[in-house]
C-alpha positions in Angstrom: 125.1 45.0 189.5 127.3 42.8 191.7 129.3 40.1 190.0 128.3 36.5 191.0 131.9 35.7 192.1 131.8 38.8 194.4 128.5 37.7 195.9 129.9 34.1 196.4 133.1 35.4 198.1 131.0 37.7 200.4 128.7 34.8 201.4 131.7 32.7 202.2 133.1 35.6 204.4 129.8 35.8 206.2 129.6 32.0 206.5 133.0 31.6 208.1 132.5 34.7 210.4 129.3 33.2 211.6 130.7 29.7 212.2 133.5 31.0 214.4 131.1 33.4 216.2 132.8 36.6 215.1 130.9 39.9 214.7 131.4 42.2 211.7 132.9 44.7 214.1 135.5 42.2 215.4 136.5 41.2 211.9 136.8 44.8 210.8 139.0 45.6 213.7 141.3 42.6 212.9 141.5 43.6 209.3 141.9 47.4 210.1 138.7 48.7 208.3 135.3 49.8 209.3 132.5 47.3 209.9 130.4 48.9 207.1 133.0 47.8 204.6 132.7 44.2 205.9 128.9 44.6 205.3 129.5 45.7 201.7 131.9 42.7 201.1 129.4 40.2 202.6 126.6 41.4 200.3 128.9 41.5 197.2 128.2 45.3 196.9 132.0 45.9 197.0 134.7 43.7 195.6 137.4 42.4 198.0 140.9 43.2 196.7 143.5 40.4 196.8 145.4 41.9 199.7 142.3 42.5 201.7 141.1 39.0 201.1 144.5 37.8 202.3 144.0 39.8 205.5 140.4 38.5 205.9 141.5 34.9 205.4 144.1 35.3 208.1 141.6 36.9 210.5 139.1 34.1 209.9 141.7 31.3 210.1 141.2 29.9 206.6 143.1 29.7 203.3 142.2 32.2 200.6 140.9 29.3 198.5 138.1 28.8 201.1 136.3 31.8 199.7 136.2 30.3 196.2 135.1 26.8 197.2 131.8 25.8 195.6 131.8 28.1 192.6 131.8 25.3 190.1 129.2 23.5 192.1 126.7 26.3 192.0 125.1 24.9 188.8 124.6 21.6 190.5 123.1 23.2 193.5 120.7 25.2 191.3 119.5 22.0 189.7 118.8 20.6 193.2 116.7 23.6 194.4 113.8 21.5 195.7 116.1 19.8 198.3 118.3 22.7 199.4 117.5 26.4 199.9 119.2 28.7 197.4 121.1 30.6 200.1 121.8 27.9 202.7 124.8 29.8 204.0 122.7 32.9 204.4 120.1 31.1 206.5 120.6 31.9 210.2 118.9 28.8 211.3 121.1 26.6 209.1 124.2 28.3 210.4 123.1 27.9 214.0 122.5 24.3 213.3 126.0 23.8 211.9 127.6 25.7 214.8 125.6 23.5 217.3 126.6 20.4 215.4 130.3 21.1 215.7 129.9 21.8 219.4 128.9 18.1 219.9 131.8 15.8 220.8 133.2 14.0 217.6 132.0 10.5 218.4 128.5 11.6 219.1 128.6 13.9 216.1 129.4 11.0 213.8 126.4 9.1 215.2 124.1 12.1 214.7 125.4 12.5 211.1 124.7 8.8 210.3 121.2 9.2 211.8 120.5 12.3 209.7 121.8 10.5 206.6 119.5 7.5 207.2 116.5 9.8 207.9 117.1 11.8 204.7 117.4 8.6 202.6 114.0 7.5 204.0 112.3 10.8 203.4 
């Protein structure tokens, strides 16, 4: 059975890869492995070694710490299940929404964010 930390790190790899529009094949080529191994990392089936995680972070343009962000917050997220899906970063629609959001110019993006915040407060 996969360790929860391995699953979390894999989800963060998938999340970042999706956000920058990179395929598993492209990431695998940058890291020097087969895309099947990326699949195993993203599902948590295989653990990512420290040196491999270093290479992946370089290929995805983030610090290694990025992959561990949110681990302490998982308990808080679990308590708020009614408002947020359990696997938000694994939801293709949510990732497409985030990618589209960041494609909007910053000044318009801030206005959209404020509108969404007001609407969620009213709901």
